[in-house]
Each structure stands twice: as structure tokens, then as C-alpha cells.
C-alpha positions as CSV (number, residue, x, y, z in Angstrom):
1,M,159.0,88.1,86.0
2,L,159.7,87.3,86.3
3,A,158.4,86.9,86.2
4,A,156.1,89.9,87.2
5,C,153.5,89.7,84.6
6,G,149.3,89.6,84.6
7,K,146.7,87.3,82.9
8,K,148.1,86.8,79.3
9,D,145.5,84.7,77.4
10,E,146.1,85.9,73.8
11,A,148.8,84.6,71.3
12,P,152.2,86.5,71.5
13,A,153.7,88.6,69.2
14,A,157.0,87.4,67.9
15,S,160.4,88.2,69.6
16,G,162.9,90.5,68.1
17,E,165.8,92.4,68.9
18,S,165.1,96.3,69.6
19,G,166.2,98.5,66.6
20,A,165.6,100.6,64.2
21,S,162.5,101.4,62.3
22,G,159.0,103.0,63.0
23,A,159.5,105.7,65.5
24,A,161.0,108.6,67.5
25,G,163.8,111.2,67.2
26,P,165.5,112.6,69.9
27,A,163.7,113.0,73.2
28,S,165.0,115.5,75.1
29,S,167.5,118.9,73.9
30,A,171.3,119.6,74.8
31,S,169.5,121.8,77.7
32,A,167.3,119.4,79.5
33,P,167.6,116.4,80.7
34,L,165.6,113.1,79.7
35,Q,162.5,112.4,81.8
36,V,162.4,109.1,82.4
37,A,159.6,107.2,84.5
38,F,159.3,103.7,85.7
39,A,155.6,102.5,87.2
40,Y,156.0,99.4,89.3
41,V,153.3,96.8,90.7
42,G,154.9,96.3,93.8
43,P,157.1,98.2,96.9
44,V,160.5,98.8,96.0
45,G,161.4,96.9,99.2
46,D,159.9,93.7,98.1
47,G,163.2,92.5,97.7
48,G,162.4,90.5,94.4
49,W,160.9,91.7,91.1
50,T,160.5,95.4,91.6
51,F,163.5,95.8,93.6
52,A,165.4,94.6,90.7
53,H,163.8,96.8,88.6
54,D,164.2,100.1,91.1
55,N,168.4,99.0,91.1
56,A,168.4,99.4,87.1
57,R,167.0,102.7,87.7
58,K,169.3,103.5,89.9
59,A,172.3,102.3,87.7
60,V,171.4,104.1,85.2
61,E,170.8,107.5,86.9
62,Q,174.6,107.0,87.7
63,E,175.4,106.1,84.2
64,F,173.8,108.6,82.5
65,G,174.4,111.7,85.0
66,D,172.6,114.7,84.7
67,R,171.7,113.5,81.5
68,I,168.4,112.0,82.5
69,K,166.1,112.7,85.6
70,T,164.1,109.5,86.7
71,T,161.2,108.6,88.7
72,F,159.3,106.1,90.0
73,V,155.5,105.1,91.6
74,E,155.6,101.9,93.4
75,K,152.9,99.4,94.1
76,V,150.4,100.5,91.1
77,P,147.5,98.0,90.8
78,E,147.1,96.4,87.4
79,G,144.0,97.5,85.2
80,A,142.3,100.9,85.8
81,D,144.8,102.5,88.1
82,A,148.0,102.1,86.2
83,E,146.0,104.0,83.1
84,R,145.6,106.8,85.5
85,V,149.1,106.7,86.8
86,F,150.7,106.6,83.2
87,R,148.6,109.6,82.1
88,D,149.9,111.3,85.3
89,L,153.5,110.7,84.2
90,V,153.1,112.0,81.2
91,Q,151.4,115.3,82.4
92,Q,154.4,115.2,84.8
93,G,156.5,115.6,81.8
94,N,158.1,112.3,81.5
95,S,158.9,111.3,77.8
96,L,160.2,107.5,78.5
97,V,157.9,105.3,80.5
98,F,158.7,102.1,81.4
99,G,155.7,99.8,82.7
100,T,157.2,97.0,84.7
101,T,154.3,94.1,84.8
102,F,152.3,92.4,82.0
103,G,148.5,93.7,83.6
104,Y,150.1,97.6,82.4
105,M,149.6,96.2,78.9
106,E,146.2,97.3,78.1
107,P,146.3,100.8,80.3
108,M,149.5,101.7,78.6
109,L,148.4,100.9,75.0
110,K,145.6,103.6,75.6
111,V,147.9,106.1,76.9
112,A,150.4,105.4,74.0
113,A,147.8,106.3,71.5
114,D,146.6,109.4,73.2
115,S,150.5,110.7,73.9
116,P,152.2,110.1,70.4
117,Q,155.2,112.6,71.6
118,V,156.3,110.0,74.2
119,K,158.1,106.8,74.1
120,F,156.3,103.9,76.0
121,E,158.2,100.5,77.1
122,H,156.0,97.3,78.4
123,A,157.6,94.7,80.1
124,T,156.6,91.2,79.6
125,G,153.9,91.8,76.9
126,Y,153.4,90.9,73.5
127,K,151.3,94.2,72.0
128,Q,153.1,97.0,70.6
129,A,152.2,100.6,69.1
130,A,154.1,103.0,67.0
131,N,155.6,105.1,70.4
132,M,155.4,101.4,72.2
133,R,157.5,98.2,72.6
134,T,158.0,95.6,74.6
135,Y,160.6,93.6,76.7
136,D,161.4,90.8,78.8
137,A,164.0,88.6,80.5
138,R,164.4,85.2,79.9
139,T,163.8,84.0,83.6
140,Y,163.2,80.4,82.3
141,E,167.1,79.8,82.4
142,G,167.4,81.2,85.7
143,A,164.8,78.7,86.6
144,Y,166.8,75.8,84.7
145,L,169.4,76.8,86.4
146,A,168.4,76.7,89.6
147,G,166.8,73.4,88.9
148,V,170.3,72.0,88.3
149,V,171.0,72.7,91.9
150,A,167.9,71.5,93.1
151,G,168.0,68.3,91.7
152,A,171.3,67.6,93.1
153,M,170.4,68.7,96.5
154,T,167.3,67.4,97.0
155,K,167.5,64.3,99.5
156,S,163.5,63.3,98.9
157,N,163.3,64.0,95.4
158,T,160.7,66.1,96.0
159,L,160.9,69.5,95.1
160,G,158.1,72.6,95.5
161,V,157.3,75.9,93.6
162,V,155.0,78.2,94.8
163,G,153.8,79.9,91.6
164,S,151.8,83.4,91.5
165,I,149.7,83.4,88.0
166,P,149.3,80.3,85.8
167,I,150.4,82.3,82.5
168,P,152.6,80.7,80.1
169,E,155.6,82.8,81.6
170,V,154.9,81.3,85.0
171,I,154.4,77.8,83.6
172,R,157.4,78.4,81.5
173,N,159.6,78.5,84.4
174,I,158.1,75.9,86.5
175,N,158.9,73.5,83.4
176,S,162.3,74.8,83.1
177,F,163.1,74.2,86.5
178,T,161.8,70.8,86.0
179,L,163.9,70.0,83.4
180,G,166.9,71.2,85.2
181,A,166.0,69.5,88.4
182,R,165.5,66.0,86.1
183,A,168.9,66.7,84.5
184,S,170.6,66.5,87.4
185,N,168.4,63.9,88.8
186,P,165.6,62.0,86.7
187,K,164.1,60.7,90.3
188,A,162.8,64.5,90.7
189,T,159.4,65.3,91.0
190,V,158.2,68.9,91.2
191,K,155.0,69.8,93.2
192,V,153.2,73.2,92.6
193,V,151.3,75.6,94.7
194,W,149.7,78.9,93.3
195,V,148.8,81.8,95.0
196,N,147.2,84.2,91.9
197,E,149.4,87.0,93.3
198,W,152.7,88.8,92.4
199,F,153.2,89.6,96.2
200,N,151.3,88.5,98.8
201,P,153.9,87.3,101.5
202,P,151.1,85.9,103.6
203,Q,149.9,83.5,100.5
204,E,153.8,82.9,99.9
205,T,154.4,81.6,103.4
206,N,151.2,79.5,103.7
207,A,152.0,77.8,100.1
208,A,155.7,77.5,100.9
209,Q,154.5,75.6,104.3
210,T,152.1,73.5,102.4
211,L,154.8,72.1,100.0
212,I,157.2,71.3,103.2
213,N,154.2,69.3,104.7
214,A,153.7,67.7,101.1
215,G,157.8,66.2,101.8
216,A,159.5,69.0,99.3
217,D,162.4,69.5,100.8
218,V,163.8,72.2,98.1
219,L,162.1,75.0,96.9
220,M,161.6,77.4,94.3
221,Q,159.1,80.5,93.8
222,N,158.1,82.7,90.6
223,T,156.8,84.9,92.9
224,D,157.7,88.8,94.6
225,S,159.0,88.3,98.3
226,S,161.3,86.8,100.1
227,A,158.5,84.8,102.1
228,V,159.3,81.2,100.6
229,L,162.7,81.8,101.1
230,Q,162.1,82.8,105.0
231,T,159.7,79.8,105.5
232,A,162.2,77.4,104.1
233,E,164.7,79.1,106.9
234,K,162.5,77.9,109.4
235,N,161.7,74.8,108.4
236,G,165.4,73.7,107.7
237,I,165.5,73.3,104.5
238,Y,166.6,74.7,101.2
239,A,165.4,77.0,98.8
240,F,165.9,79.8,96.1
241,G,165.8,83.5,95.9
242,W,164.1,84.9,93.0
243,D,164.8,88.1,90.6
244,S,167.1,89.7,93.2
245,D,169.7,88.2,95.4
246,M,167.8,87.5,98.6
247,S,170.6,85.2,100.2
248,S,170.1,87.8,103.2
249,Y,166.9,86.6,104.3
250,G,167.8,83.2,104.6
251,P,171.4,82.2,104.8
252,K,171.4,78.6,105.8
253,A,168.3,77.9,103.4
254,H,169.6,79.9,100.4
255,L,171.2,77.8,97.7
256,A,171.3,80.6,94.8
257,S,169.6,83.1,93.5
258,A,168.2,83.6,89.8
259,V,168.4,87.1,89.6
260,V,167.1,89.6,86.7
261,N,169.5,92.2,85.6
262,W,167.6,94.6,83.9
263,T,170.4,97.7,84.3
264,P,171.6,96.4,80.3
265,Y,168.3,96.6,78.7
266,Y,167.8,99.8,80.2
267,S,171.0,101.6,79.4
268,A,170.1,100.9,75.9
269,S,166.6,101.9,75.8
270,I,167.7,105.7,77.6
271,K,170.7,105.8,75.3
272,A,168.5,105.1,71.9
273,A,166.2,107.6,73.5
274,L,169.1,110.2,74.0
275,D,170.3,109.8,70.5
276,G,167.2,109.2,68.6
277,S,167.7,105.7,67.6
278,W,164.9,104.4,69.8
279,A,162.2,102.7,67.8
280,A,158.8,101.1,68.1
281,G,155.9,99.2,65.8
282,A,154.8,95.9,65.5
283,G,156.7,93.3,66.7
284,R,159.2,95.3,68.4
285,H,159.9,93.0,71.2
286,S,163.6,92.4,73.1
287,W,164.1,89.3,75.5
288,W,167.2,89.1,76.9
289,G,168.9,86.7,79.0
290,V,172.4,85.0,80.1
291,K,173.6,86.0,77.0
292,E,173.3,89.3,77.0
293,G,173.7,89.7,80.9
294,A,170.0,89.9,81.8
295,I,169.9,86.8,83.9
296,D,172.5,84.8,86.2
297,L,172.4,82.4,89.4
298,V,174.4,83.7,91.8
299,A,175.5,83.4,95.6
300,L,175.7,80.1,95.3
301,N,175.8,78.4,99.3
302,S,179.0,76.4,100.0
303,V,176.9,73.4,100.5
304,V,176.7,72.8,96.6
305,P,179.1,70.5,95.6
306,A,182.0,71.8,93.2
307,E,181.1,69.4,90.4
308,V,177.5,70.9,90.7
309,K,178.7,74.3,90.6
310,A,180.9,73.8,87.7
311,R,178.0,72.3,85.8
312,V,176.5,75.5,86.1
313,E,179.3,77.2,84.6
314,K,179.3,75.3,82.4
315,I,175.5,75.8,81.1
316,K,175.9,79.4,81.4
317,T,179.0,79.0,79.0
318,G,176.8,77.3,76.5
319,L,173.4,79.7,76.9
320,K,176.2,82.7,76.1
321,D,177.5,81.1,72.9
322,G,174.5,78.7,71.9
323,S,175.9,75.5,72.6
324,F,173.6,74.7,74.9
325,V,169.8,74.6,74.6
326,I,167.3,74.6,77.6
327,W,164.1,73.6,75.3
328,K,165.3,70.7,73.1
329,G,163.7,67.2,71.8
330,P,162.9,65.0,72.6
331,L,160.6,66.4,75.3
332,V,157.2,65.2,76.4
333,G,154.3,66.6,78.5
334,Q,153.2,65.2,81.9
335,D,150.5,63.7,79.7
336,G,153.1,61.2,77.9
337,K,152.5,63.1,74.5
338,E,155.7,64.4,72.6
339,V,155.6,68.3,72.3
340,L,159.4,68.8,70.7
341,A,160.4,66.0,68.5
342,K,163.9,64.8,68.8
343,D,166.8,67.3,67.9
344,Q,163.7,69.7,67.7
345,V,164.6,73.4,69.3
346,A,161.3,75.2,70.4
347,D,161.4,78.8,69.0
348,D,160.5,81.7,70.9
349,K,156.8,82.0,69.6
350,F,156.6,78.3,71.2
351,L,157.8,79.5,74.3
352,Q,155.4,82.3,74.8
353,G,152.6,79.9,74.4
354,I,153.5,77.3,77.0
355,K,150.4,76.0,78.9
356,F,151.2,72.7,79.9
357,Y,153.3,70.8,82.2
358,V,156.3,68.8,80.9
359,Q,157.0,65.5,82.9
360,G,158.2,65.2,86.4
361,V,155.5,68.4,87.4
362,D,153.1,66.6,89.8
363,G,149.4,68.1,90.1
364,Q,146.8,69.5,87.5
365,L,148.0,72.9,85.8
366,P,144.8,75.2,86.6
367,S,142.1,74.8,84.0
368,K,142.8,78.8,82.6
369,P,146.0,79.3,82.5
């Protein structure tokens, strides 16, 4: 995301649920609406990551009506400009601010320190403050489900992934896609081309074409536009949508879309801000997935066999009730060394720090993930 993020070299904080200590009372009076702002790294029309966040913004507008007033700023670069945007949003009277990409973490921390009266939420980060907490989606669950389908549909046994930035979140998604594919088809291998950006349709197109030229007949992406799917459509192969339902961009190529639904989290956060239960502080991090309704694999193509669709639904049920675990040993890395012992289940700290490829990924990981 997800996922849309940025450089993440430090160890992440432990995951937990959002809840009750360390923060603030009600954000708005009975007469004034809660002003809620969203900062987006891409355009709202990207068809993927930012589109998903903005759909959730619209959904909470409908849910809460005149109790809230939302605003957004799109195409905000990661870095110094983000700090300026956050300060502007505070000056405009917003009392709950969401920053929706990893590269906003440090700028948001600075502004949060200077604006203790404002509640800040940072997507995909790991640093918190007295008035700033973090949230994320378990996009790797969607990647695994896509992999299950990809492994069953490939004829060449070569799959491709267009990667954005080689941070643990993206590496985790590539690995999970590979684990799902090899669960369906042990012969499947995955090639990766990195573009080092979240949203760059021309580069995403070139990367997709490179993978196709290398023999990949099913593509996945961890980038924000629909370019990979559209390239697959032009080449007569299969691909997946990412973050949002992209089926309309390449109906023949589209096997399914691994989507993020931010509405449940945004709804819960806004409700807490309205009723005075919103809380922040060290370790205040939420990481939601299939269980919470934040992740799904949707719009499966009619060419996907019924037994594969049934397998996907069974895995979804297992993820919801805890009977199915994606990252469970025995599991080895690309180098053949054991990373999870037999029956060992990866905890969130392990998952958030992944900087290796699993067996089945072809090629070298960039040297500085």
C-alpha cells in the first residue's frame, strides 16, 4: 500500500489495535462539524491506492453526514512539501488529519509536535506520538489470494511482479504472492522488476512489458496505476488489479483485483474522534486485513476454474476465523536457509521487517531495501 509507502529502513513498532489511552477528548462541539482532512500521494483518479482512500473518504461523508466535513489534497510529494501541506490543513481548522503514504511519517511527526490540539493518523508508518497514531492494511493477504489464482492459471510457470519501492511492505507482498502461487503450483516462479516509484504509468508499462518479454504470462503489481493490467490486455496475457477493482481497465486480462477497503478503519477512527475515545501514543498501531473487512480479492474472471474460486473462498474464511495462516513454517528463503521453523507462525514484528525473498522468487533483491 498498499501498499503506497516510502523508504522504511528502521525497525517498525509492534502492532496493536487502536484503542484507549494517551489522547484526546471530543474534537468538535455539537454545533460544529468535525473537520477531517486527507493528504494523498497520487491523483484521486489513479484507479488504485489513492482512489481507494478517496472512495473511503466519500463513504464516511455519507455515513456521518453533517457531523463531519472532509477535504483532501492530492498529488502531495513525500518529503518537505508534505510538511507544508499538513501545516496548511491545520491552519484551515482540520482537527483530524490522515496522511496516506509512508513518506509522510517524518513531516507529520513535526507538525503533530507543533499542533497538540489536532489528531493525526499516518498510513503504513511505525512512529507514533501523543497525538499521532498509525494504521495499515494487510495487503499481503490480498497478494497471497492473487497468487493462489495466478499459480493455477499460468501456462509458462513464470509469473511477474512490478514492484514499486523495495521496502519490507512491498517485499512482503511479493513473497506472499509467491507463496500463494506455489501453493497452487509448486513449479511456479516469480520475476520482479522494480520501478522505484508508486505512481509512474510509463515506467510501470515498461516494467510490465519487460516481464512479458521474459516469459511471464500472469502479472501482479505493487504500484498505483492500472498500467500493468492495461499492458497485459494489449499482450493477451493475464494480470491482477491492485488496491481497487481495476476490471474495467482490461476486462480480458483481469483475473481479479486485490483491493483495500479503508472505510471500516476511517469510520471507526472518525467515530472515536466524535465520541471522545480517540487515542494515540507509543505503539498505537492498527493493522487490518480480511478479518476486519479491509482486504479482499474481488471480481474474479469467469475463466478462473470453479475449484480455484472455491479454494480462494476457503482461504478467506480461514483468514477471518484464524484457522488459516499464510506465514507459517517450515519456510525457507531464496538462499535455502530456514526463516520459519516447522509450525512456527510469523508475528507482526517479523512480517514488518521482511528484507528477503522466499524460495520461488527469481532474481536478486536490491541491496538497500
